[in-house]
C-alpha positions in Angstrom: 121.5 74.8 88.1 118.8 75.9 90.4 119.1 76.3 94.2 115.4 75.8 94.6 113.5 72.7 95.4 111.6 71.7 92.2 108.2 71.8 93.8 106.7 73.9 90.9 106.3 73.0 87.2 107.5 76.5 86.2 106.7 78.1 82.8 109.5 79.3 80.7 108.6 82.9 81.4 110.7 85.3 83.5 108.8 88.4 84.5 110.6 91.7 84.2 107.7 94.0 85.1 103.9 94.0 85.4 101.2 96.7 85.4 97.4 96.4 85.3 96.3 93.3 83.3 99.7 92.9 81.5 103.0 91.1 82.2 106.3 91.8 80.4 109.0 89.2 80.3 112.8 89.6 80.1 112.6 89.6 76.3 110.0 92.5 76.3 107.2 90.1 75.2 103.9 91.2 76.7 101.2 88.8 78.0 97.6 89.5 78.9 97.4 88.0 82.4 94.2 86.0 83.2 96.1 84.2 86.0 96.6 87.3 88.2 98.9 85.4 90.6 96.3 82.7 90.9 93.4 85.0 91.9 95.6 87.2 94.0 96.0 90.5 92.0 92.4 91.3 92.0 93.2 94.9 91.0 95.8 93.9 88.5 99.5 94.4 88.9 101.0 97.4 90.8 97.8 99.2 91.5 98.6 102.9 92.2 96.5 103.2 95.3 97.8 100.0 96.9 101.3 101.0 96.0 100.8 104.4 97.7 99.4 102.9 100.8 102.2 100.4 101.1 104.8 103.1 100.5 103.4 105.3 103.2 103.4 102.4 105.7 107.0 101.6 104.8 108.1 105.0 105.9 106.5 104.5 109.3 107.4 101.0 110.5 107.5 97.5 109.0 107.0 95.1 111.9 106.4 95.1 115.6 104.7 91.8 116.4 101.3 91.3 117.8 102.4 92.2 121.3 101.6 95.8 120.3 98.3 97.6 119.5 98.0 98.1 115.8 95.2 100.3 114.7 95.6 99.4 111.0 94.7 95.8 111.9 91.4 97.1 113.5 90.8 99.1 110.3 91.2 96.0 108.0 89.2 93.8 110.4 86.4 96.3 110.5 86.2 96.3 106.7 86.0 92.5 106.7 83.4 92.4 109.4 81.2 95.0 107.7 81.3 93.0 104.5 80.6 89.6 106.0 78.5 87.9 108.6 81.4 87.8 111.2 82.2 89.8 114.2 85.9 89.1 114.7 89.0 88.5 112.6 92.3 86.6 113.1 95.1 87.6 110.7 97.7 85.2 109.3 99.8 85.0 106.1 98.0 82.6 103.6 94.9 80.7 102.8 96.3 77.5 104.3 97.0 79.3 107.6 93.5 80.8 107.6 92.0 77.3 107.1 94.3 75.9 109.8 92.9 78.6 112.2 89.3 77.7 111.1 89.9 74.0 111.8 91.5 74.7 115.2 88.7 77.1 116.2 85.9 74.7 115.1 87.5 71.8 117.1 88.2 73.8 120.2 84.8 75.5 120.2 82.7 72.4 119.7 84.9 69.9 121.6 84.5 67.6 118.6 87.1 66.6 116.1 85.4 65.3 113.0 85.3 67.7 110.1 83.4 67.0 106.8 84.8 68.3 103.5 84.1 67.3 99.9 85.7 65.4 97.1 87.8 67.6 94.7 88.0 70.3 97.3 91.2 72.2 97.9 92.0 73.8 101.3 95.8 74.0 101.4 99.0 72.0 101.7 99.8 72.0 105.4 99.1 68.8 107.2 95.7 69.7 108.5 94.6 71.5 105.3 96.1 68.7 103.1 94.0 66.3 105.2 91.0 68.5 104.6 91.5 68.5 100.9 89.5 65.9 99.0 92.1 65.1 96.3 94.4 62.1 96.6 97.1 63.6 94.4 97.6 66.3 97.0 98.0 63.7 99.8 100.2 61.0 98.2 103.6 60.3 99.7 103.2 61.9 103.0 102.1 59.0 105.1 99.1 58.9 107.5 97.0 62.0 107.3 94.9 63.5 110.2 92.2 60.9 110.7 89.3 63.2 111.6 88.3 64.3 108.1 85.5 62.7 106.1 84.9 63.5 102.4 81.5 63.5 100.7 80.6 64.0 97.1 80.1 67.7 96.2 76.6 68.9 95.2 75.2 65.6 96.5 72.2 66.4 98.7 71.5 62.8 99.8 75.1 62.2 101.0 74.6 64.7 103.8 71.9 62.5 105.4 74.5 60.1 106.9 76.0 62.8 109.1 75.5 62.7 112.9 76.1 64.9 115.8 79.8 63.9 116.2 80.7 66.5 113.5 82.5 69.7 114.5 82.1 71.5 111.2 81.3 71.2 107.5 83.8 73.0 105.4 83.4 73.8 101.7 84.1 76.2 98.8 81.0 77.7 97.2 83.0 77.4 93.9 85.5 74.6 93.8 88.4 76.4 92.1 91.3 73.9 91.9 88.7 71.1 91.6 87.4 72.3 88.3 85.6 75.6 88.7 82.4 73.9 90.0 79.8 76.2 91.5 77.7 74.9 94.4 74.0 74.3 93.6 71.5 76.2 95.8 69.7 73.0 96.9 73.0 71.5 98.0 74.0 74.6 100.0 70.5 74.8 101.6 71.0 71.1 102.7 74.5 71.8 104.1 73.1 74.7 106.1 70.2 72.6 107.4 72.5 69.7 108.2 74.8 72.0 110.3 71.8 73.1 112.3 70.5 69.5 112.7 73.7 68.1 114.0 75.1 71.1 115.8 78.1 71.6 113.5 79.7 74.9 112.5 79.7 76.0 108.9 83.1 77.0 107.5 83.2 78.6 104.0 86.6 78.6 102.4 86.7 81.9 100.4 90.4 81.9 99.7 89.9 82.0 96.0 86.3 83.4 95.8 86.6 86.2 98.3 87.2 89.9 98.0 85.0 90.5 95.1 86.0 87.7 92.8 82.4 86.5 92.3 80.8 89.9 92.1 80.0 90.0 95.8 82.4 90.6 98.7 82.3 86.9 99.4 80.9 84.0 97.2 78.7 82.6 99.9 76.6 85.8 99.7 75.1 84.5 96.4 73.4 81.7 98.4 71.7 83.4 101.3 74.1 81.8 103.8 75.3 83.1 107.2 78.4 80.9 107.9 80.0 80.6 111.3 83.5 81.0 109.9 84.8 82.4 106.6 88.4 82.2 105.4 90.1 84.6 103.0 93.5 85.3 101.6 94.5 85.4 97.9 92.8 88.6 96.8 93.0 90.3 100.1 96.4 92.0 99.8 97.0 92.5 96.1 100.0 90.2 96.2 101.4 90.9 99.7 101.0 87.7 101.8 98.0 88.0 104.1 95.2 85.7 105.2 92.2 86.2 107.5 89.8 84.0 109.4 86.5 85.7 110.2 84.2 84.3 112.9 80.9 85.0 114.5 80.6 86.5 118.0 80.0 83.2 119.9 83.4 82.0 118.8 85.4 84.9 120.2 85.7 83.4 123.7 87.2 80.3 122.3 90.3 82.0 120.8 91.7 83.7 123.9 95.4 84.7 124.5 97.7 81.6 123.9 95.1 79.6 121.9 96.5 80.6 118.5 99.0 83.0 117.0 101.2 84.1 114.1 104.4 86.1 114.2 103.8 87.8 110.9 100.0 87.7 110.9 98.6 91.2 110.5 101.9 92.6 109.5 101.4 96.4 109.0 102.8 96.3 105.4 100.3 93.6 104.4 97.5 95.4 106.3 98.2 98.6 104.4 97.8 96.6 101.1 94.7 94.9 102.3 93.0 98.1 103.5 93.7 99.9 100.2 92.6 96.8 98.2 89.3 96.4 100.0 88.5 100.1 99.9 88.5 100.0 96.1 86.8 96.6 95.6 84.2 96.5 98.3 81.7 99.0 97.0 78.5 98.5 95.1 79.6 100.2 91.9 82.8 98.2 91.6 81.1 94.9 92.3 78.3 95.6 89.9 80.9 96.1 87.2 82.5 92.7 88.1 79.1 91.0 87.5 78.6 92.9 84.3 82.0 91.9 83.0 81.4 88.3 84.0 78.3 88.2 82.0 80.0 89.8 79.1 83.0 87.4 79.2 80.8 84.3 79.5 78.4 85.4 76.7 81.4 86.1 74.4 82.9 82.7 75.2 79.6 80.9 74.6 79.1 82.8 71.4 82.6 82.0 70.1 83.4 78.5 71.4 80.3 77.2 73.1 79.5 74.8 70.3 83.1 73.8 69.6 83.4 70.0 69.5 86.2 70.1 72.2 84.1 72.1 74.7 81.8 70.5 77.2 80.7 73.6 78.9 81.5 77.1 80.3 80.7 77.8 84.0 81.7 79.8 87.0 80.8 82.8 89.1 81.9 86.4 88.6 85.4 86.5 87.2 86.3 82.9 88.1 85.4 81.1 84.8 86.1 77.5 83.7 86.0 76.2 80.1 85.5 72.4 80.5 87.0 70.5 77.6 86.7 66.9 76.3 90.4 66.3 76.6 93.3 67.4 78.8 94.0 71.1 78.5 97.7 71.3 79.3 98.7 71.7 75.6 96.0 74.2 75.0 97.2 76.3 77.9 100.8 76.2 76.6 99.5 77.3 73.2 97.5 80.2 74.7 100.7 81.3 76.5 102.6 81.2 73.2 99.8 83.5 71.9 100.5 85.8 74.9 97.4 85.0 77.0 98.1 83.5 80.4 95.5 81.1 81.9 95.5 78.2 84.3 94.1 74.7 84.5 91.6 73.5 87.1 92.0 69.8 87.1 93.0 68.0 83.9 90.2 69.1 81.6 89.3 72.7 82.6 90.9 76.0 81.5 90.5 78.5 84.3 90.2 82.2 83.6 91.1 84.6 86.5 91.3 88.1 85.0 91.8 91.2 87.2 88.4 92.4 88.6 89.1 95.8 86.9 89.9 94.2 83.5 88.7 96.3 80.6 86.1 95.2 78.0 88.8 95.7 75.4 91.1 93.3 77.3 88.2 90.7 77.5 87.8 91.0 73.8 91.5 90.4 73.2 91.5 87.3 75.4 88.3 85.8 73.8 89.8 86.5 70.4 93.0 84.6 71.3 90.9 81.7 72.7 88.6 81.6 69.7 91.6 81.6 67.3 93.2 78.7 69.1 90.0 76.6 69.2 89.3 77.4 65.6 92.7 76.0 64.7 92.1 73.0 66.9 88.8 72.4 65.1 90.5 72.6 61.7 93.2 70.2 62.9 90.6 67.7 64.2 88.7 67.9 60.9 91.9 67.3 58.9 92.5 64.1 61.0 
């Protein structure tokens, strides 16, 4: 009997310990982890520098609330501002909360309520962020949603022409993670940017999955020559400690004055210590260059080994967020990879999603590709026999 609500389809794996790119279960079976807590453990598990920073903060104090000055919040905010186009940061506890803050800020600042998002997007599971998400399966069973969201097709330039000046913001992911690992096309991003300026809407970029180095730049939007009004971040920010952030440009600061928004645990000093140590390692040119090099290496290896496999439609992504699109549902393939001690995710029914640590070794990439290649070779032999 479990005392938990059955809200997750849990795997039959109980983790005993984890370090770097590897998990060990209660039976001492080791798994190569290309899930990383769903793009959370960007430095792998139990990074020594993050652990030291958190340990030092634990000896000082754990929580005071945001009634007090907290210099460590300023340190983390400075790192986020220096590596983005924003000027101010609001801290919270998750990606959904960061997106909630972005939605509230956009509506309050513009005085408008309509927000445009895109089909197959994913922005969270609170009522506002569930309403922002362009997937019916996320919304079913909860009754009326917030009415002020409009969904357009992703990467569809012409669809943006219908928008008028009643829109508060356009909100999107530059790589739709949960929606299938679908990168935005440059022409589409340029049209979104142009449309925001034409209709007086804010541009919100959801970087919950793509932020903090995952794509080979501090934030994924930086591949596209954008300067968004609001950026949200969470998953990779704290190496597994719960932390989210909304980053906004200077004109928005006056809109979020005392009493307009808040979070009891937002900016908790333990989470801030983890975020500061995480970003100090990731957000430097040499580290990010290696992420891009490892991305190219991983994609090239996958294309070489399985690119022409009859089950594979394509391999795509940015940085170390990679999707293998298949011609059938991938649930069974993911189960079989787990049996072979490689942990991966789905992204929609037909895409295998790879999210290795950003500091994954080339040897570990080779191991992962070897396991994938072996499975697909077996699948090919089975298909031929049938």
